[in-house]
C-alpha positions as CSV (number, residue, x, y, z in Angstrom):
1,M,99.3,88.3,92.8
2,N,98.2,91.6,93.9
3,Y,98.7,94.6,91.6
4,K,97.5,98.4,91.4
5,L,97.2,99.7,87.8
6,E,96.5,104.0,87.5
7,G,97.2,106.4,84.7
8,N,97.7,106.9,81.2
9,G,100.5,106.6,78.9
10,K,103.6,105.1,78.3
11,T,103.6,101.4,81.1
12,L,105.6,102.1,83.8
13,L,106.0,99.0,85.9
14,F,107.9,98.9,89.5
15,I,108.9,95.8,91.7
16,H,109.5,96.7,95.0
17,G,112.3,94.7,97.5
18,L,112.7,92.0,99.7
19,S,110.1,92.3,102.5
20,D,108.5,95.2,100.7
21,N,105.1,95.6,98.8
22,L,103.7,98.3,96.1
23,L,103.3,100.8,98.7
24,Y,106.8,101.2,98.7
25,W,106.5,103.2,95.2
26,E,103.5,105.7,96.8
27,F,105.5,108.9,96.6
28,L,107.3,108.6,93.2
29,T,104.1,106.6,91.4
30,S,101.5,109.3,93.2
31,N,103.8,112.0,91.1
32,L,104.2,110.2,87.8
33,K,100.7,108.8,87.5
34,H,99.2,111.9,85.1
35,E,101.9,111.6,82.6
36,Y,102.4,108.0,83.0
37,Q,100.2,104.4,83.2
38,I,101.8,103.4,86.2
39,L,101.8,99.1,87.6
40,R,102.6,98.7,90.5
41,V,103.0,95.1,92.0
42,D,103.9,92.8,95.0
43,L,106.1,90.1,94.2
44,R,104.8,86.4,95.6
45,G,104.6,86.3,99.1
46,H,105.0,90.1,99.7
47,G,101.8,92.6,99.9
48,Q,98.8,90.8,99.0
49,S,100.0,88.2,97.0
50,E,100.2,84.4,97.8
51,L,103.2,82.5,98.0
52,G,101.9,79.4,96.3
53,K,103.7,76.1,97.0
54,E,106.6,75.8,93.9
55,E,109.8,76.6,94.5
56,I,110.7,80.3,93.7
57,T,113.1,81.2,91.4
58,I,114.2,84.5,89.5
59,D,112.3,83.0,87.0
60,T,109.0,82.6,89.3
61,Y,108.6,86.3,89.7
62,V,109.6,86.7,86.1
63,D,107.0,84.4,84.7
64,D,104.3,86.4,87.6
65,L,105.5,89.3,85.6
66,N,105.0,88.5,82.3
67,N,101.5,86.8,83.0
68,L,100.5,90.1,84.4
69,L,100.9,92.1,81.3
70,E,99.1,89.4,78.6
71,Q,96.5,89.6,81.5
72,L,96.7,93.0,81.3
73,N,97.0,93.2,77.1
74,I,100.6,95.4,78.2
75,Q,103.1,95.1,75.1
76,K,105.5,97.4,76.4
77,V,106.7,98.6,79.5
78,N,109.7,100.7,81.5
79,I,110.9,98.9,84.5
80,I,111.8,100.3,87.6
81,G,113.3,98.0,90.4
82,F,114.7,98.5,93.7
83,S,116.9,95.6,95.1
84,L,115.6,92.5,94.8
85,G,113.2,94.3,92.4
86,G,116.4,95.4,89.7
87,A,117.5,91.5,89.3
88,V,114.1,90.8,88.8
89,A,114.2,93.5,86.0
90,L,117.5,92.6,84.6
91,D,116.1,89.1,84.1
92,F,112.7,90.0,82.4
93,A,114.9,92.5,80.1
94,V,117.0,89.3,79.0
95,R,114.0,86.8,78.8
96,Y,111.4,88.9,77.5
97,A,113.3,91.6,75.3
98,H,111.2,92.7,73.0
99,K,109.2,93.8,76.0
100,V,111.3,96.3,77.4
101,D,111.6,99.6,76.3
102,S,113.8,100.9,79.4
103,I,115.4,99.8,83.1
104,V,116.0,102.1,85.8
105,M,117.8,99.5,88.9
106,M,117.8,101.0,92.1
107,S,120.4,100.2,94.8
108,S,120.0,96.9,92.7
109,F,122.9,94.1,91.7
110,F,123.6,91.7,88.8
111,K,125.2,89.0,91.1
112,T,126.0,88.6,94.7
113,D,129.9,88.2,95.6
114,G,131.8,87.8,99.1
115,E,130.1,90.8,100.9
116,S,127.0,90.8,100.0
117,R,126.6,86.9,100.3
118,K,128.0,87.7,104.1
119,I,124.8,90.1,104.7
120,L,122.2,88.1,103.3
121,L,123.4,85.2,105.4
122,Q,123.2,87.7,108.5
123,L,119.4,88.4,107.1
124,K,118.5,85.0,106.9
125,N,119.2,84.4,109.8
126,A,117.7,86.9,111.2
127,L,114.1,86.0,109.0
128,N,114.4,82.4,110.7
129,I,114.2,83.9,114.0
130,G,111.5,86.4,113.4
131,F,110.3,89.0,111.1
132,E,111.2,91.5,114.4
133,E,114.4,90.1,114.8
134,F,115.6,91.1,110.6
135,Y,113.6,94.4,111.1
136,D,116.1,95.6,113.5
137,T,118.8,93.5,111.7
138,I,118.4,95.3,108.2
139,L,117.5,98.9,109.3
140,P,120.7,100.3,110.0
141,M,121.7,98.7,106.9
142,V,119.5,100.7,104.7
143,L,119.1,104.1,107.0
144,C,121.8,106.4,107.7
145,P,122.3,107.4,111.8
146,E,120.8,110.1,111.7
147,V,117.5,109.3,109.4
148,I,116.9,106.6,112.0
149,D,117.4,109.0,115.0
150,E,115.0,111.8,113.8
151,N,112.7,109.3,112.9
152,K,112.5,106.3,116.1
153,M,109.0,106.2,116.8
154,E,107.5,105.9,113.0
155,L,110.4,103.3,112.5
156,E,108.9,101.4,115.9
157,L,105.4,101.8,114.8
158,L,106.7,100.1,111.5
159,K,107.8,97.4,112.4
160,E,104.7,97.0,114.7
161,I,102.5,97.2,111.7
162,S,104.5,95.2,109.0
163,S,105.2,92.5,111.7
164,K,101.6,91.6,111.3
165,D,101.3,90.4,107.8
166,A,105.0,89.4,107.3
167,N,105.2,86.4,105.4
168,T,109.0,85.3,106.7
169,E,108.4,81.8,104.4
170,A,108.8,84.5,101.4
171,Y,111.2,86.6,103.0
172,I,113.6,83.4,102.9
173,N,112.6,82.2,100.0
174,A,113.3,85.6,98.4
175,V,116.9,86.4,100.1
176,D,117.6,82.4,98.6
177,V,116.9,84.4,94.9
178,C,119.3,86.8,95.5
179,L,122.1,84.5,97.0
180,N,121.6,82.8,93.3
181,F,121.1,85.1,91.3
182,N,124.4,85.9,89.2
183,A,123.3,87.6,85.9
184,E,127.1,88.7,85.1
185,K,127.3,86.6,81.5
186,E,123.5,88.1,80.3
187,L,124.7,91.8,80.7
188,S,125.6,92.2,76.9
189,K,122.4,91.1,76.0
190,I,120.9,94.7,77.1
191,R,120.5,97.0,74.5
192,V,117.7,99.0,76.1
193,P,118.6,102.6,78.0
194,T,119.3,102.0,81.3
195,L,119.4,103.9,84.7
196,I,121.5,103.2,87.5
197,L,120.7,104.9,90.9
198,A,122.9,104.2,93.8
199,G,123.4,105.4,97.2
200,K,127.2,106.4,98.2
201,Y,126.6,104.5,101.4
202,D,125.0,101.9,100.5
203,E,126.4,99.1,102.5
204,I,124.4,95.9,101.0
205,Y,125.2,96.4,97.2
206,T,128.6,99.0,97.0
207,L,129.3,101.8,95.2
208,S,131.8,99.7,93.4
209,M,128.9,97.2,92.4
210,Q,127.2,100.1,91.1
211,K,129.5,101.2,88.8
212,E,130.8,97.8,87.8
213,L,126.8,97.1,86.4
214,C,127.2,100.2,84.4
215,D,130.4,99.6,82.9
216,K,128.4,96.1,81.9
217,I,125.6,97.9,80.5
218,E,126.3,99.1,77.0
219,N,123.8,102.2,77.4
220,S,123.8,102.8,80.5
221,Q,124.0,105.7,82.9
222,L,124.8,106.0,86.9
223,V,123.9,108.7,89.5
224,V,124.7,109.0,92.4
225,F,123.0,110.6,95.6
226,D,125.0,111.5,98.8
227,D,123.7,111.1,102.4
228,V,122.0,107.9,102.1
229,K,122.5,104.3,102.2
230,H,120.6,100.8,100.6
231,N,117.4,102.9,100.6
232,L,117.3,105.6,98.5
233,L,113.8,107.2,98.9
234,V,114.7,109.1,101.8
235,G,114.3,112.9,102.7
236,K,115.1,115.5,99.9
237,T,116.3,112.5,97.7
238,N,112.6,112.2,97.3
239,A,112.3,114.7,95.0
240,K,116.0,114.2,93.4
241,I,115.0,111.1,92.3
242,L,111.8,111.7,90.8
243,S,113.1,114.6,88.9
244,A,116.0,112.4,87.1
245,L,113.4,109.4,86.5
246,K,111.5,112.3,84.1
247,E,114.2,113.3,82.5
248,F,114.9,109.8,81.8
249,F,111.7,108.6,80.7
250,K,112.0,112.0,78.3
251,I,115.5,110.8,76.9
252,S,114.3,107.0,76.3
């Protein structure tokens, strides 16, 4: 399992989303590592982490994280998860409650409903064709049109670079994990402070789902960001999220 550990202080564990890797967190972690110990990971089959041969479930990701924390002798973490990473954070907080001080969920979910299921199946079909088809399919779902228009060359370059190392089998497995995930009955068990960050125009996990998630977790708060979809770490929103995290960790 590939990871990066840096900084000192209480530990912030960052978990990326489907098809991403630990580099996704570069802006936030570069601004937080002077105040906290930062642990970033690549989930199975993502980034530089091996996929392995066993069946992949949400518990597989969670067990990998727990094994890593034990290896590093880290007793307590504050978990920040984006999309799939947020679901992993929820499952970890339920199974290893004594190891979690707080949770931050960005554009995430606690179950797959009708609309999100349609989108996930669409993404899975695209992955079966190839990574570039997947990239072109998911891009307008996660970024607003003006962001895509303003960064066309950079986004095309990112697609070219990402396609070279993309593990479509791992990404298909990750889609299946999302399709099968349902923690609705477990949410009442989560007692730690929870921050839910949502994009106003998220098409994959809608704002209504984020509000429902907030309602079902007792000690939670919801922050909504305008002018963004699923991917919150865009433009000026980066600084807003950094500020929200710093405030949250001081309080929690």
